[in-house]
C-alpha positions, 0 to 999 in steps of 0.5 A: 470510482477507483478502488484502491486497497491499502495494506500495511506490513506492520502489525503495530496499531501505532506504526507509521505505515498504518497511520499513513495509510489510515490517513490516506483513506480518511482524506482520499479524494471523492473519486477514490474509494480507499480502504485499509485492510485491517486483518493482518494480525488475524491471518493464519500461517499460509497453508498451501492448498488449504480447502477451507481457508480462514475467514480473514483469508477469504476477506483479504482475497475478496478485497484484492479481487475487487480492487483496481489497485493495491498500495502497500506500506511496510517497515523493514525487519531484519533486512526484509519485509515482516514475516506477516506481510510475506505470509499475506502475499503468500495467500494471494500468490496461491490464487494468482490474485496478484497476476496483472494486479496494479501495485505500488508501494509507499515508504514513510521511512527516511532515505536508506532505512528501507532499501532491503524491504522495498527490494524484497517486496518488489521481488515478491510482487515480480514473482507473482507477476503483479504490475508494479506502478513504478511511477506511483511508488514514492517516499513520504517521510513521516515523523512519529510526532506527526501522528496523533492519539487516534493514529492519524497524521496531523500535518495538513501538508502530509494529508495533501502528499498522501492524496497525491499518492492516491491520485498518482496511482489513478493517473498511472492506471488511466495512462495507456501509453505512459512512459515507463518512469514519468517524473513524480513531480508531474503529480505532486503538489507538495514537492518538498515532501515527496522525494521520488528516487529510482534506487473517521470511518473507512469504506466498508470493503466487505461489500461486493 
């Protein structure tokens, strides 16, 4: 069983990023335990060296520590990642929890709408010495109309695409001598949806 922690960079409950990750968790393949971190809005401002961090910080660190990999989906605000996501990453960097941790990003925006956010995210992850899974970083454009009132993506083809994203992460994790940038087409079963370019109840992650 592979544990993948899903982190949305948006504080909006109806954001496309959160909807995509929530759907990925709901329809994850049986061999993947995908859980969505839901405490972004509860995280306090980062305080370096805080001896008694907030319970949400403790939970976040625990979830990252036990995860085999992390998948992040973020919107772009003011030419960068949202401050709330940068704050979350700061809490992880302090404890070196991203050092060597496999991380990938999922973009649900149209091409050219999130370049600065993705660049900033990769820069922060690189500074933290995270292992960025380039082959599993993909774009799955989602139209707001595809999200229902419960915050789930309704298009079954998108369900498959999101499953492909998780399975790609598992495959990359299991490859010992993988080429640095294998083509996404090797993993996707819905090629018209996935555009890889270079430029119910979720699992309880409180349990150890």
